[in-house]
C-alpha positions as CSV (number, residue, x, y, z in Angstrom):
1,X,-7.6,-33.3,34.4
2,X,-9.8,-33.5,31.4
3,X,-9.0,-32.1,27.9
4,X,-11.8,-29.6,28.2
5,X,-10.0,-27.8,31.1
6,X,-6.6,-27.8,29.4
7,X,-5.6,-24.3,28.5
8,X,-2.5,-23.3,26.5
9,X,-1.3,-19.8,27.1
10,X,0.4,-18.1,24.2
11,X,4.0,-17.2,24.7
12,X,4.7,-13.7,26.1
13,X,5.8,-11.3,23.4
14,X,9.5,-11.9,22.6
15,X,9.6,-15.4,24.1
16,X,10.3,-18.3,21.7
17,X,8.1,-21.4,22.0
18,X,10.2,-23.6,19.8
19,X,12.7,-23.7,17.0
20,X,12.0,-23.3,13.3
21,X,12.5,-20.9,10.4
22,X,10.3,-18.1,9.1
23,X,10.6,-17.0,5.5
24,X,8.9,-13.8,4.4
25,X,8.6,-13.5,0.6
26,X,9.5,-10.4,-1.4
27,X,5.8,-10.4,-2.6
28,X,4.6,-10.2,1.0
29,X,6.9,-7.3,1.9
30,X,6.0,-5.5,-1.4
31,X,2.3,-5.8,-0.5
32,X,2.8,-4.4,3.0
33,X,4.9,-1.5,1.5
34,X,2.3,-0.9,-1.2
35,X,-0.6,-0.7,1.2
36,X,1.3,1.7,3.4
37,X,2.3,3.9,0.4
38,X,-1.2,4.1,-1.0
39,X,-2.5,5.4,2.4
40,X,-0.3,8.6,2.1
41,X,-2.2,11.7,1.1
42,X,-1.0,12.9,-2.3
43,X,-0.4,9.4,-3.7
44,X,-2.8,8.9,-6.6
45,X,-1.6,5.4,-7.7
46,X,1.4,3.1,-7.7
47,X,3.3,1.8,-10.8
48,X,4.3,3.0,-14.2
49,X,2.0,3.6,-17.2
50,X,1.6,0.0,-18.3
51,X,1.3,-1.4,-14.8
52,X,-1.4,1.2,-14.0
53,X,-3.3,0.2,-17.1
54,X,-3.2,-3.5,-16.0
55,X,-4.3,-2.4,-12.5
56,X,-7.3,-0.6,-13.9
57,X,-8.3,-3.8,-15.7
58,X,-7.9,-5.7,-12.4
59,X,-9.9,-3.2,-10.5
60,X,-12.7,-3.4,-13.1
61,X,-13.1,-7.2,-12.5
62,X,-12.9,-6.8,-8.7
63,X,-9.3,-7.8,-8.1
64,X,-6.4,-5.7,-7.0
65,X,-2.7,-6.0,-6.8
66,X,-1.5,-4.2,-3.7
67,X,2.2,-4.7,-4.7
68,X,1.9,-3.1,-8.1
69,X,4.6,-0.5,-8.5
70,X,6.6,-1.9,-5.6
71,X,9.7,-4.1,-5.6
72,X,11.3,-5.5,-2.5
73,X,14.7,-7.2,-2.0
74,X,14.6,-9.3,1.1
75,X,17.7,-10.5,2.9
76,X,17.8,-12.5,6.2
77,X,17.2,-9.5,8.4
78,X,17.0,-6.5,6.1
79,X,15.0,-5.3,3.2
80,X,15.2,-2.6,0.5
81,X,12.1,-1.3,-1.2
82,X,11.7,0.5,-4.6
83,X,8.4,2.3,-5.3
84,X,7.1,3.9,-8.5
85,X,4.2,6.2,-7.9
86,X,1.9,8.9,-9.4
87,X,1.4,12.0,-7.2
88,X,-1.6,14.2,-7.0
89,X,-1.1,17.7,-8.4
90,X,-0.9,20.3,-5.7
91,X,1.0,18.1,-3.2
92,X,4.7,19.0,-2.8
93,X,6.5,16.1,-4.5
94,X,9.4,15.9,-2.0
95,X,6.9,16.0,0.9
96,X,4.9,13.1,-0.6
97,X,8.1,11.1,-1.2
98,X,9.2,11.7,2.4
99,X,5.8,10.7,3.8
100,X,5.7,7.5,1.7
101,X,9.2,6.7,2.8
102,X,8.3,7.1,6.5
103,X,5.1,5.1,6.1
104,X,6.9,2.2,4.4
105,X,9.7,2.2,7.0
106,X,7.1,2.1,9.8
107,X,4.8,-0.6,8.2
108,X,7.6,-3.0,7.1
109,X,9.5,-2.8,10.4
110,X,6.4,-3.2,12.6
111,X,4.4,-5.7,10.5
112,X,7.2,-7.7,8.8
113,X,9.9,-7.4,11.5
114,X,12.7,-6.7,9.1
115,X,15.1,-3.7,9.2
116,X,14.5,-1.4,6.2
117,X,17.8,-0.2,4.9
118,X,16.4,2.0,2.1
119,X,13.2,3.1,0.4
120,X,13.8,4.4,-3.1
121,X,10.9,6.4,-4.6
122,X,10.4,7.3,-8.3
123,X,7.6,9.8,-9.0
124,X,6.9,9.1,-12.6
125,X,3.8,11.2,-13.2
126,X,1.4,13.8,-11.6
127,X,-2.3,13.3,-11.7
128,X,-4.4,16.4,-12.5
129,X,-8.0,16.0,-11.7
130,X,-10.4,16.9,-14.5
131,X,-12.5,20.0,-14.0
132,X,-15.8,19.4,-12.3
133,X,-18.7,18.9,-14.6
134,X,-21.3,21.7,-14.5
135,X,-24.4,20.7,-12.6
136,X,-27.5,20.3,-14.6
137,X,-30.6,22.0,-13.1
138,X,-33.8,20.1,-13.5
139,X,-36.9,22.4,-13.4
140,X,-40.1,20.8,-12.6
141,X,-43.2,22.3,-14.2
142,X,-46.7,22.0,-13.2
143,X,-48.7,19.8,-15.5
144,X,-50.9,21.8,-17.9
145,X,-54.5,21.5,-17.2
């Protein structure tokens, strides 16, 4: 049999191919949780005032920190997550917190594979959108002849 015909099938889901250890960092868990939290309607941004200012600078130069405003404590099989966020005015705050909590539980358990024991949420501000600017009307005039 030539090497070109050799095929290696991946292990079926749940089957272990070999031994070894997997370590998932707190930063990786925080990033997964941050991405899940930002996707919830009613979340304007994550982080406290100073961290949001730093995030605005990062965004201006084309970089982003998906874990800003998120802290994760990772054990061997469990994780706890703390999230600081700014909600959008008009969204019920408890509803936003509950949706963020559910999204973080789901994302971390599905993508990271650790059991989430708690997700603590602090809503530290409410974003109020500025009033819309009035539209300027441009009137075209025929050229004088």
